[in-house]
C-alpha positions as CSV (number, residue, x, y, z in Angstrom):
1,X,135.1,192.3,51.3
2,X,133.6,189.3,52.9
3,X,134.3,185.9,51.4
4,X,131.5,184.0,49.8
5,X,130.4,180.6,51.2
6,X,132.3,178.9,48.3
7,X,135.4,180.8,49.0
8,X,135.3,179.7,52.7
9,X,134.7,176.1,51.6
10,X,137.7,176.3,49.4
11,X,140.0,178.0,51.8
12,X,139.3,175.8,54.8
13,X,138.3,172.4,53.3
14,X,139.8,172.6,49.8
15,X,136.6,171.8,47.9
16,X,135.3,173.8,45.0
17,X,131.7,172.9,45.1
18,X,129.1,171.9,47.9
19,X,127.6,168.4,47.9
20,X,123.9,168.2,47.4
21,X,121.8,169.8,50.3
22,X,124.9,171.3,52.1
23,X,124.4,174.8,50.8
24,X,120.6,174.8,51.5
25,X,121.4,173.7,55.1
26,X,124.0,176.3,55.6
27,X,121.7,179.1,54.3
28,X,118.9,177.8,56.6
29,X,121.2,178.1,59.6
30,X,122.5,181.5,58.7
31,X,118.9,182.6,58.3
32,X,118.4,181.7,62.0
33,X,116.0,178.9,61.2
34,X,115.6,175.7,63.3
35,X,116.9,172.9,61.1
36,X,116.9,169.1,60.8
37,X,119.4,167.4,58.4
38,X,119.5,163.8,57.5
39,X,122.8,163.2,55.5
40,X,124.1,159.7,55.0
41,X,127.6,158.7,56.2
42,X,130.1,160.5,54.0
43,X,127.6,163.2,53.1
44,X,129.6,166.0,54.6
45,X,127.3,166.9,57.6
46,X,130.0,168.5,59.7
47,X,130.7,171.2,57.1
48,X,127.0,172.3,57.4
49,X,127.5,173.6,60.9
50,X,131.2,174.3,61.0
51,X,131.1,176.7,58.0
52,X,128.3,178.8,59.5
53,X,130.2,178.8,62.8
54,X,133.0,180.6,60.9
55,X,130.6,183.3,59.6
56,X,128.9,183.9,62.9
57,X,130.5,186.3,65.4
58,X,130.2,184.1,68.4
59,X,130.3,180.6,69.7
60,X,128.6,177.4,68.3
61,X,127.9,174.7,70.8
62,X,128.1,171.2,69.4
63,X,126.5,168.4,71.4
64,X,128.1,165.0,70.6
65,X,127.6,161.6,72.3
66,X,131.1,160.2,72.1
67,X,134.5,161.6,73.3
68,X,136.2,159.9,70.3
69,X,133.9,161.6,67.9
70,X,134.5,165.0,69.6
71,X,138.3,164.5,69.5
72,X,138.3,163.6,65.8
73,X,136.4,166.6,64.7
74,X,138.4,169.0,66.9
75,X,141.6,167.6,65.6
76,X,140.4,168.1,62.0
77,X,139.4,171.6,62.8
78,X,142.8,172.4,64.3
79,X,144.5,171.1,61.1
80,X,142.4,173.6,59.1
81,X,143.3,176.5,61.6
82,X,139.7,176.7,62.9
83,X,139.7,177.6,66.7
84,X,137.8,174.9,68.5
85,X,137.9,172.7,71.6
86,X,136.2,169.8,73.3
87,X,135.0,169.6,76.9
88,X,134.6,166.1,78.2
89,X,135.0,163.8,81.2
90,X,138.7,163.0,80.1
91,X,139.8,166.5,81.3
92,X,140.9,167.4,84.8
93,X,139.0,170.1,86.8
94,X,141.9,172.5,86.0
95,X,141.8,171.7,82.3
96,X,137.9,172.1,82.1
97,X,138.2,175.5,83.8
98,X,140.8,176.7,81.4
99,X,138.7,175.7,78.4
100,X,135.6,177.5,79.9
101,X,137.6,180.5,80.6
102,X,138.9,180.6,77.0
103,X,135.4,180.2,75.7
104,X,134.3,183.2,77.8
105,X,137.1,185.2,76.2
106,X,135.9,184.2,72.8
107,X,138.9,182.1,71.8
108,X,136.8,179.4,70.1
109,X,134.3,179.3,67.3
110,X,133.1,175.8,68.1
111,X,133.0,174.2,71.5
112,X,132.1,170.5,71.6
113,X,130.6,168.8,74.7
114,X,128.6,165.8,75.8
115,X,124.9,166.2,76.6
116,X,125.7,165.1,80.2
117,X,128.2,168.0,80.6
118,X,125.7,170.5,79.0
119,X,123.1,169.6,81.7
120,X,125.3,170.2,84.7
121,X,124.6,173.2,86.9
122,X,128.3,174.2,86.6
123,X,128.1,174.5,82.9
124,X,124.6,176.2,82.9
125,X,126.1,178.9,85.1
126,X,128.4,179.8,82.1
127,X,125.7,179.8,79.4
128,X,124.4,183.3,80.1
129,X,128.0,184.7,79.7
130,X,129.0,182.8,76.5
131,X,128.2,184.5,73.2
132,X,126.3,181.5,71.9
133,X,125.0,181.9,68.3
134,X,123.9,178.4,67.5
135,X,123.2,175.1,69.2
136,X,124.0,171.9,67.2
137,X,122.8,168.5,68.2
138,X,124.9,165.9,66.4
139,X,123.7,162.3,66.3
140,X,120.2,163.7,67.1
141,X,118.6,160.2,66.8
142,X,119.8,159.5,70.3
143,X,116.9,161.6,71.6
144,X,114.5,158.9,70.6
145,X,113.8,156.3,73.4
146,X,112.5,154.0,70.7
147,X,115.8,154.0,68.8
148,X,118.8,151.8,69.2
149,X,121.2,154.5,70.5
150,X,118.8,156.2,73.0
151,X,120.6,158.5,75.4
152,X,118.3,159.8,78.2
153,X,120.6,162.8,78.5
154,X,119.5,164.0,75.0
155,X,115.9,164.3,76.2
156,X,117.0,167.0,78.7
157,X,118.6,169.2,75.9
158,X,115.2,170.9,75.5
159,X,115.7,172.4,79.0
160,X,118.9,174.0,77.9
161,X,117.2,175.4,74.8
162,X,115.0,177.5,77.1
163,X,118.1,179.2,78.4
164,X,119.0,180.2,74.8
165,X,115.9,182.0,73.5
166,X,116.0,183.0,69.8
167,X,119.1,180.8,69.2
168,X,118.6,178.5,66.2
169,X,118.9,174.8,66.9
170,X,120.3,172.4,64.3
171,X,119.7,168.6,64.6
172,X,122.0,166.3,62.4
173,X,121.8,162.5,62.0
174,X,123.2,160.2,59.3
175,X,120.1,157.8,59.4
176,X,116.8,157.9,61.0
177,X,113.4,156.4,59.7
178,X,110.3,158.7,59.9
179,X,109.2,157.8,63.4
180,X,112.7,158.8,64.9
181,X,112.6,162.0,62.8
182,X,109.3,162.9,64.5
183,X,110.9,162.2,67.8
184,X,113.7,164.6,67.0
185,X,111.5,167.4,66.0
186,X,109.2,167.0,69.0
187,X,111.9,166.2,71.6
188,X,114.0,169.3,70.7
189,X,110.9,171.4,70.2
190,X,112.1,172.5,66.8
191,X,110.0,175.5,65.6
192,X,108.9,175.3,62.0
193,X,112.0,173.4,61.2
194,X,113.6,173.5,57.7
195,X,114.0,169.8,57.0
196,X,116.7,168.5,54.6
197,X,117.4,164.9,53.4
198,X,120.4,163.9,51.5
199,X,120.6,161.2,48.7
200,X,120.7,157.8,50.3
201,X,121.4,156.0,47.1
202,X,125.2,156.3,47.2
203,X,125.5,155.4,43.6
204,X,129.1,154.2,44.0
205,X,128.2,151.6,46.6
206,X,127.4,148.0,45.5
207,X,125.4,146.1,48.2
208,X,125.5,142.3,48.6
209,X,123.8,140.0,51.0
210,X,125.3,136.5,51.2
211,X,123.8,133.7,53.3
212,X,126.6,131.2,54.2
213,X,127.7,128.9,56.9
214,X,131.4,129.3,56.0
215,X,131.8,133.0,56.8
216,X,135.6,132.7,57.3
217,X,135.9,131.3,53.8
218,X,133.7,133.8,52.2
219,X,135.4,136.7,54.0
220,X,138.8,135.5,52.8
221,X,137.7,135.2,49.2
222,X,136.0,138.6,49.2
223,X,139.3,140.2,50.5
224,X,141.3,138.2,47.9
225,X,139.1,139.6,45.1
226,X,139.2,143.3,46.3
227,X,141.7,146.1,46.1
228,X,142.3,149.0,48.6
229,X,141.5,149.3,52.3
230,X,139.0,146.9,53.9
231,X,136.9,147.4,57.0
232,X,135.5,144.2,58.7
233,X,132.8,144.5,61.4
234,X,132.6,141.5,63.7
235,X,130.0,140.9,66.5
236,X,132.1,140.6,69.7
237,X,135.6,141.4,70.9
238,X,136.5,137.7,70.9
239,X,135.2,137.4,67.3
240,X,137.2,140.5,66.3
241,X,140.5,139.0,67.6
242,X,139.9,135.6,66.2
243,X,139.0,137.0,62.8
244,X,142.2,139.1,62.8
245,X,144.3,136.0,63.7
246,X,142.7,134.0,60.8
247,X,143.3,136.8,58.2
248,X,146.8,137.4,59.5
249,X,147.6,133.7,59.2
250,X,146.3,133.9,55.6
251,X,149.0,136.5,54.8
252,X,146.8,139.6,55.0
253,X,148.0,142.9,56.5
254,X,145.5,143.2,59.4
255,X,145.0,144.7,62.8
256,X,142.0,145.0,65.2
257,X,140.3,147.6,67.1
258,X,137.7,147.3,70.0
259,X,136.8,149.1,73.2
260,X,138.9,146.6,75.3
261,X,142.1,148.3,74.0
262,X,143.4,151.5,75.9
263,X,142.6,154.9,74.5
264,X,146.1,155.4,73.3
265,X,146.3,152.0,71.7
266,X,143.0,152.6,69.9
267,X,144.2,155.9,68.6
268,X,147.5,154.5,67.4
269,X,145.7,151.6,65.5
270,X,143.2,154.0,64.0
271,X,146.0,156.2,62.7
272,X,148.0,153.4,61.3
273,X,145.0,152.1,59.3
274,X,144.1,155.6,58.1
275,X,147.7,156.0,56.9
276,X,147.6,152.7,55.0
277,X,150.1,151.0,57.2
278,X,147.7,148.1,57.4
279,X,145.2,147.2,54.7
280,X,142.5,145.7,56.9
281,X,140.8,146.8,60.1
282,X,138.8,144.2,61.9
283,X,136.5,145.9,64.5
284,X,133.4,146.0,66.5
285,X,131.0,149.0,66.0
286,X,133.1,150.9,68.6
287,X,135.2,151.9,65.5
288,X,134.3,154.3,62.8
289,X,132.4,157.2,64.2
290,X,133.9,160.3,62.6
291,X,136.7,158.3,60.9
292,X,137.3,159.9,57.5
293,X,139.2,157.5,55.2
294,X,138.4,157.9,51.5
295,X,139.9,154.7,50.0
296,X,137.8,152.0,51.7
297,X,136.9,149.6,48.9
298,X,135.2,146.9,50.9
299,X,133.1,146.9,54.1
300,X,132.1,143.4,55.3
301,X,129.8,142.6,58.3
302,X,130.4,139.0,59.4
303,X,127.3,139.4,61.6
304,X,124.1,141.4,61.0
305,X,123.6,144.6,63.1
306,X,120.3,144.8,65.0
307,X,118.8,147.4,62.7
308,X,119.1,148.8,59.3
309,X,120.2,152.4,60.5
310,X,123.4,151.0,62.0
311,X,124.1,148.7,59.1
312,X,123.7,151.6,56.6
313,X,125.8,154.0,58.6
314,X,128.7,151.5,59.1
315,X,128.6,150.3,55.5
316,X,128.7,154.0,54.4
317,X,132.3,154.2,55.4
318,X,133.1,152.7,52.0
319,X,133.8,154.7,48.9
320,X,133.9,158.2,50.3
321,X,136.0,159.3,47.4
322,X,133.1,158.5,45.1
323,X,134.8,155.4,43.6
324,X,133.1,152.0,43.3
325,X,133.1,150.1,46.5
326,X,131.4,147.0,48.1
327,X,129.3,146.6,51.2
328,X,128.7,142.9,51.9
329,X,126.5,141.3,54.6
330,X,127.4,137.7,55.7
331,X,124.6,136.1,57.5
332,X,123.1,132.7,58.5
333,X,119.7,131.7,59.9
334,X,121.1,131.3,63.4
335,X,122.2,134.9,63.5
336,X,118.7,136.3,63.7
337,X,117.8,133.9,66.5
338,X,120.9,134.9,68.6
339,X,120.2,138.7,68.1
340,X,116.6,138.2,69.3
341,X,117.8,136.3,72.3
342,X,120.2,139.2,73.1
343,X,117.3,141.7,72.8
344,X,115.3,139.8,75.3
345,X,118.1,139.8,77.8
346,X,118.6,143.6,77.2
347,X,114.9,144.2,78.3
348,X,114.4,142.5,81.6
349,X,111.1,142.1,83.4
350,X,109.8,144.1,86.3
351,X,110.9,141.4,88.9
352,X,114.5,141.4,87.7
353,X,114.6,145.2,87.4
354,X,113.3,145.6,91.0
355,X,115.9,143.2,92.2
356,X,118.7,145.1,90.4
357,X,117.4,148.5,91.6
358,X,117.5,147.4,95.3
359,X,120.7,145.5,94.9
360,X,122.3,148.7,93.5
361,X,120.8,150.9,96.2
362,X,121.9,148.6,99.0
363,X,125.5,148.4,97.6
364,X,125.5,152.3,97.9
365,X,124.2,152.0,101.4
366,X,121.3,154.3,100.7
367,X,118.2,154.2,102.8
368,X,114.8,155.2,101.6
369,X,114.6,158.9,100.8
370,X,118.4,159.3,100.4
371,X,120.6,160.1,97.4
372,X,118.7,162.6,95.4
373,X,120.8,164.5,92.8
374,X,124.0,162.8,93.9
375,X,126.5,160.8,91.8
376,X,128.0,157.4,93.0
377,X,130.7,155.2,91.6
378,X,129.5,151.5,91.1
379,X,131.6,148.5,91.7
380,X,129.8,146.2,89.4
381,X,131.8,143.1,90.5
382,X,130.8,143.7,94.1
383,X,127.2,144.1,93.3
384,X,127.2,141.0,91.1
385,X,128.9,138.9,93.8
386,X,126.8,140.2,96.7
387,X,123.6,139.4,94.9
388,X,124.4,136.5,92.6
389,X,123.6,138.4,89.4
390,X,125.8,137.7,86.4
391,X,127.7,140.7,85.3
392,X,126.1,140.9,81.9
393,X,122.6,140.6,83.4
394,X,123.5,143.4,85.9
395,X,124.7,145.7,83.1
396,X,121.5,145.0,81.0
397,X,119.4,145.8,84.1
398,X,121.2,149.0,85.0
399,X,121.0,150.3,81.4
400,X,117.3,149.4,81.2
401,X,116.7,151.3,84.4
402,X,118.4,154.3,83.0
403,X,116.1,154.0,79.9
404,X,113.0,154.3,82.2
405,X,114.4,157.2,84.1
406,X,115.5,155.7,87.4
407,X,119.0,157.0,87.1
408,X,121.7,158.3,84.6
409,X,124.4,155.7,84.0
410,X,127.9,156.7,82.9
411,X,130.0,153.8,81.6
412,X,132.2,155.7,79.1
413,X,135.5,155.6,81.0
414,X,135.1,152.1,82.7
415,X,136.7,149.0,81.4
416,X,137.2,145.8,83.6
417,X,140.5,144.3,84.3
418,X,142.0,141.9,81.7
419,X,144.8,139.4,81.6
420,X,146.4,137.7,78.5
421,X,149.1,135.1,78.7
422,X,152.1,136.0,76.6
423,X,154.4,133.0,77.1
424,X,154.1,129.2,76.6
425,X,152.8,127.0,79.5
426,X,156.3,125.5,79.8
427,X,157.6,129.1,80.4
428,X,154.9,129.6,82.9
429,X,156.0,126.4,84.6
430,X,159.6,127.9,84.8
431,X,158.1,131.0,86.5
432,X,156.2,128.9,89.0
433,X,159.5,127.0,90.0
434,X,161.4,130.3,90.2
435,X,158.7,132.1,92.2
436,X,156.8,129.4,94.2
437,X,154.3,131.8,95.6
438,X,153.1,132.7,92.1
439,X,152.0,129.1,91.3
440,X,148.5,129.4,92.6
441,X,147.6,132.5,90.7
442,X,149.0,131.0,87.4
443,X,147.2,127.7,87.9
444,X,144.0,129.6,88.6
445,X,144.2,131.7,85.5
446,X,144.9,128.8,83.3
447,X,142.1,126.7,84.7
448,X,139.5,129.5,84.5
449,X,140.3,130.9,81.0
450,X,140.9,128.4,78.3
451,X,141.6,131.0,75.6
452,X,143.8,133.2,77.6
453,X,146.7,132.7,75.3
454,X,144.7,133.8,72.4
455,X,142.8,136.9,73.6
456,X,142.5,138.9,76.9
457,X,140.3,137.4,79.5
458,X,138.2,139.7,81.8
459,X,139.1,139.1,85.5
460,X,137.9,140.4,88.9
461,X,140.7,140.7,91.3
462,X,138.4,140.4,94.3
463,X,137.0,137.0,93.1
464,X,140.5,135.8,92.2
465,X,141.8,136.8,95.7
466,X,138.9,135.0,97.3
467,X,139.7,131.8,95.4
468,X,143.4,132.1,96.3
469,X,142.6,133.1,100.0
470,X,144.8,136.1,99.8
471,X,144.0,139.8,99.8
472,X,143.0,141.7,96.7
473,X,146.1,143.8,97.2
474,X,148.4,140.8,97.2
475,X,146.6,139.4,94.0
476,X,147.2,142.7,92.2
477,X,150.8,142.8,93.4
478,X,151.4,139.3,91.9
479,X,149.8,140.1,88.6
480,X,152.0,143.2,88.2
481,X,155.1,140.9,89.1
482,X,153.9,138.4,86.3
483,X,153.5,141.3,84.0
484,X,157.0,142.6,84.7
485,X,158.4,139.0,84.0
486,X,156.7,139.0,80.6
487,X,154.6,136.0,81.5
488,X,151.4,137.9,81.0
489,X,149.9,141.3,80.1
490,X,147.9,142.7,83.0
491,X,145.5,145.6,82.3
492,X,143.9,146.8,85.5
493,X,140.4,148.2,85.4
494,X,139.9,151.9,84.6
495,X,137.5,154.3,86.5
496,X,134.4,152.8,87.9
497,X,131.2,153.5,86.1
498,X,128.8,155.8,87.9
499,X,125.1,156.6,88.4
500,X,123.4,159.9,89.1
501,X,120.1,159.8,90.9
502,X,117.5,162.2,89.8
503,X,115.4,161.5,93.0
504,X,115.9,159.8,96.3
505,X,115.8,156.0,96.7
506,X,112.3,154.6,96.9
507,X,111.6,151.4,98.9
508,X,108.7,150.7,96.6
509,X,109.9,152.1,93.2
510,X,107.3,152.5,90.4
511,X,109.1,151.2,87.3
512,X,107.8,152.2,83.9
513,X,108.1,148.8,82.3
514,X,105.4,149.5,79.8
515,X,107.8,151.8,78.1
516,X,110.5,149.1,78.1
517,X,108.0,146.7,76.5
518,X,107.3,149.3,73.7
519,X,111.0,149.8,73.3
520,X,111.5,146.0,72.9
521,X,108.8,145.8,70.3
522,X,110.2,148.7,68.3
523,X,113.6,147.0,68.4
524,X,112.2,143.7,67.2
525,X,110.5,145.4,64.3
526,X,113.9,147.0,63.4
527,X,115.5,143.6,63.6
528,X,112.8,142.2,61.4
529,X,113.5,145.0,58.8
530,X,117.2,144.1,58.9
531,X,116.3,140.5,58.3
532,X,114.1,141.6,55.4
533,X,117.0,143.5,54.0
534,X,119.2,140.4,54.1
535,X,117.0,138.4,51.7
536,X,115.3,141.4,49.9
537,X,113.9,140.5,46.4
538,X,114.0,144.2,45.1
539,X,117.1,146.3,44.4
540,X,119.0,147.0,47.6
541,X,119.4,150.7,46.8
542,X,115.6,151.0,46.4
543,X,115.3,149.3,49.9
544,X,117.4,152.0,51.4
545,X,115.5,154.9,49.7
546,X,112.2,153.5,50.7
547,X,113.5,152.9,54.4
548,X,114.8,156.4,54.9
549,X,112.3,158.3,52.7
550,X,108.5,157.8,53.3
551,X,107.4,160.1,50.5
552,X,105.5,158.2,47.8
553,X,106.6,160.9,45.3
554,X,110.3,160.0,46.1
555,X,109.6,156.3,46.1
556,X,107.8,156.4,42.7
557,X,110.9,158.0,41.1
558,X,113.3,155.3,42.1
559,X,115.1,153.1,39.7
560,X,117.2,150.0,40.3
561,X,120.9,150.4,40.7
562,X,121.8,147.5,38.3
563,X,124.8,146.6,40.5
564,X,123.7,144.9,43.7
565,X,123.4,141.2,43.8
566,X,119.5,141.3,43.5
567,X,119.7,143.4,40.3
568,X,122.3,141.1,38.9
569,X,120.2,138.1,39.5
570,X,117.1,139.6,38.1
571,X,118.5,141.7,35.2
572,X,118.6,138.8,32.8
573,X,116.0,135.9,32.9
574,X,118.8,133.6,32.1
575,X,120.8,134.3,35.3
576,X,119.0,132.3,37.8
577,X,118.9,129.1,35.7
578,X,122.7,129.4,35.1
579,X,123.4,129.9,38.8
580,X,121.3,126.7,39.3
581,X,123.2,125.0,36.6
582,X,126.5,125.7,38.3
583,X,125.1,124.4,41.6
584,X,123.8,121.2,40.1
585,X,127.1,120.7,38.2
586,X,129.4,121.1,41.3
587,X,127.4,120.2,44.4
588,X,128.9,117.0,45.9
589,X,131.0,116.5,42.7
590,X,134.1,118.9,42.4
591,X,135.6,119.1,39.0
592,X,138.6,120.5,37.2
593,X,137.9,124.0,35.7
594,X,139.1,122.9,32.2
595,X,136.7,119.9,32.3
596,X,133.7,122.2,32.6
597,X,134.6,125.2,30.6
598,X,135.6,123.1,27.6
599,X,132.0,121.6,27.6
600,X,130.5,125.0,27.0
601,X,129.6,126.2,23.6
602,X,131.0,129.5,22.4
603,X,127.4,131.1,22.7
604,X,127.2,130.1,26.3
605,X,130.8,130.6,27.5
606,X,130.7,134.4,28.1
607,X,127.5,134.5,30.2
608,X,128.3,131.3,32.0
609,X,131.9,132.4,32.9
610,X,130.5,135.9,34.0
611,X,128.1,134.3,36.4
612,X,130.9,131.8,37.5
613,X,133.1,134.9,38.5
614,X,130.1,136.3,40.5
615,X,129.7,132.9,42.3
616,X,133.4,132.8,43.1
617,X,133.3,136.4,44.5
618,X,130.3,135.5,46.6
619,X,132.0,132.4,47.9
620,X,129.4,130.0,46.7
621,X,132.1,128.2,44.6
622,X,135.6,127.7,45.8
623,X,138.9,126.2,44.5
624,X,139.7,123.4,46.8
625,X,143.1,121.9,47.8
626,X,143.1,119.6,44.7
627,X,142.5,122.6,42.4
628,X,138.9,121.5,41.6
629,X,136.0,123.9,41.7
630,X,133.5,122.9,44.5
631,X,130.0,124.2,45.4
632,X,129.9,125.3,49.1
633,X,126.5,127.0,49.1
634,X,124.9,130.3,49.0
């Protein structure tokens, strides 16, 4: 007798009941319907397609944008004895062929792959012979060119759908406003889709927004007041490492994670944090996709993301066990200015794009009419040096040209070379005396990179060799020698990034800069929504419900959470005057705790001390080195 859906859920995942919307989504897929599901982070979306894959006699294809996400899900499936595999660029040709041959033999229930791999002629040759029963598009919001995570390859998935007539397509995303939902339905040509939306209230999460000029102090106090694991999102790799160092010096068990680490090191650190060997993980947004850790009690963003979707998804990694957890956004006025400046750089004008297009084509030595349907490695440093284009501007331009369809850019496996000094300058001096020929390279590194002892500095061996007037090969050899001596840590660059040209080089390219302008405008609107959230005057949970659900029927039924900072400030008419009283009492005149508390009447003491605790938690009031309470600002 066949097992029921609940019995399968219990056998493989250990749960007795489905979460809201899960069963309805599963039934829709088993009925062969096209389906779109919006489930917040932690809402259990993977079960919605993995369970039907166990029931179907055949293969479920899962399209996923990130190798790390594929690996995490496949590893989790293997632990549950569910046959699955991922096919990605990290595999050799022989490994890829073995995986495809096993898929042909019916060895897997789920096969994960990137949209780029799905679009290749080689894989399309296998499609007709694979017993495919369902096509799943994970992170489906990547199909919208107006979204923050646009992947041009997602827009080509509809071509693959035509090769799979009658096969249901399921689109999953954790967060997407209505206009991106519309793009998903139209872009994948979903036929009369069954649309499901989860509950975005996450009632166990408490949202706060704190404007502060002293982010380090606020972060430290928040961590001191919390219990359980903590996730801290910082803006850049440098900020990640500086924040980690600051917290470690304060006595916290901390490690960091960003894309500048090797794959093995990233996996090692992720495992250590998940297994509670360290309490705090400080990271960029490269961390967290697919990471399932239930006891995260605090998620702090030390810098605002560019849009509400990213913030909600990253914050949603808190409280997956259903227990009360906090999501805190630290921000200051300059942050919004800097983000807008970054957005301007990411959307270059037509003149800059034309220059970068020709610079790239010239570097590849392609004449007009050459290069169609070919893939080429890109030496970004060489293009930058040959054309006097800063690396960051070059990358922005290459990515913008991908958005408007000039080429497909694959950056996934590339990382530039890096060096970090490990020993004191005195030790470096000893090395220079011992190995006289190493003196120029050590001096050049120390002069060019002031923080090289604190965090890895990106280097370009060709440029370093040019300054030293030696060959790049000699430069690399000297770096390896210094690494072996323990003077520095040298991490050579990984594979070059690559571009694939959908058409031959044009000497007079027509660039769709109008689309880029619209994209820029959309992203500015998203940034404005994020800024609106930071200082919103209504309940923060209501903000999220209104943002992700446009139905007036849903919005009318909303009620305040009673937990966020806005609700706390407005739930009692006395709160704001009391907060103002504490500010007036302590601003520019720190005082002993006992001196203040003893002046409060019994009728006032309970509420005043309650609000005092909130202000301490928020970092508005601190205890200074003299043991006095001091107002440092909201």
